[in-house]
C-alpha positions in Angstrom: 66.8 191.6 207.5 70.5 191.0 207.8 73.1 193.8 207.5 74.5 192.2 204.4 71.1 191.9 202.7 70.3 195.5 203.6 73.6 196.7 202.2 72.8 195.3 198.8 69.1 196.1 198.7 69.4 199.7 199.6 68.4 200.9 196.1 66.2 198.0 195.0 63.2 199.2 193.1 60.2 197.3 191.8 57.2 198.2 189.7 54.1 196.3 190.6 51.4 196.4 187.9 47.9 194.9 188.0 45.9 194.8 184.8 42.2 193.9 184.9 41.2 194.8 181.4 42.8 192.1 179.2 41.9 192.2 175.5 42.8 188.6 174.9 40.2 186.1 176.1 41.5 183.5 178.6 44.1 185.7 180.2 41.8 187.5 182.7 42.7 187.4 186.4 40.1 187.0 189.1 41.3 189.8 191.3 44.3 191.7 189.8 44.0 194.5 192.4 44.5 192.2 195.3 47.2 190.2 193.5 49.2 193.4 192.7 48.8 194.6 196.3 50.0 191.2 197.7 53.1 191.3 195.4 53.8 194.9 196.4 53.5 194.1 200.1 55.8 191.1 199.8 58.4 193.1 197.8 58.3 195.8 200.5 59.1 193.2 203.2 62.1 192.2 201.2 63.5 195.7 201.2 62.3 196.9 197.8 61.0 200.5 197.1 57.8 199.7 195.2 56.0 201.8 192.7 52.5 200.6 192.5 50.3 200.8 189.5 47.0 198.8 190.1 44.9 198.4 186.9 47.3 200.5 184.8 46.8 201.2 181.1 49.8 201.7 178.8 50.0 205.5 179.3 49.9 205.2 183.1 52.6 202.5 183.0 54.8 204.8 181.0 54.3 207.6 183.4 55.2 205.3 186.4 58.4 204.1 184.6 
């Protein structure tokens, strides 16, 4: 990572959420746990501090935020 990119990314924060239990038919994901983990790992390589919340419900999401 370049020094310039590091300077601006020092406080970058991301929340990665994976949801397996959709209540609307047709919106289910095959593997939300792996998808969430893949996104988290990529964001970390880009310099983000990542809060991970695999298969979160609304209450847990609120706690993470």
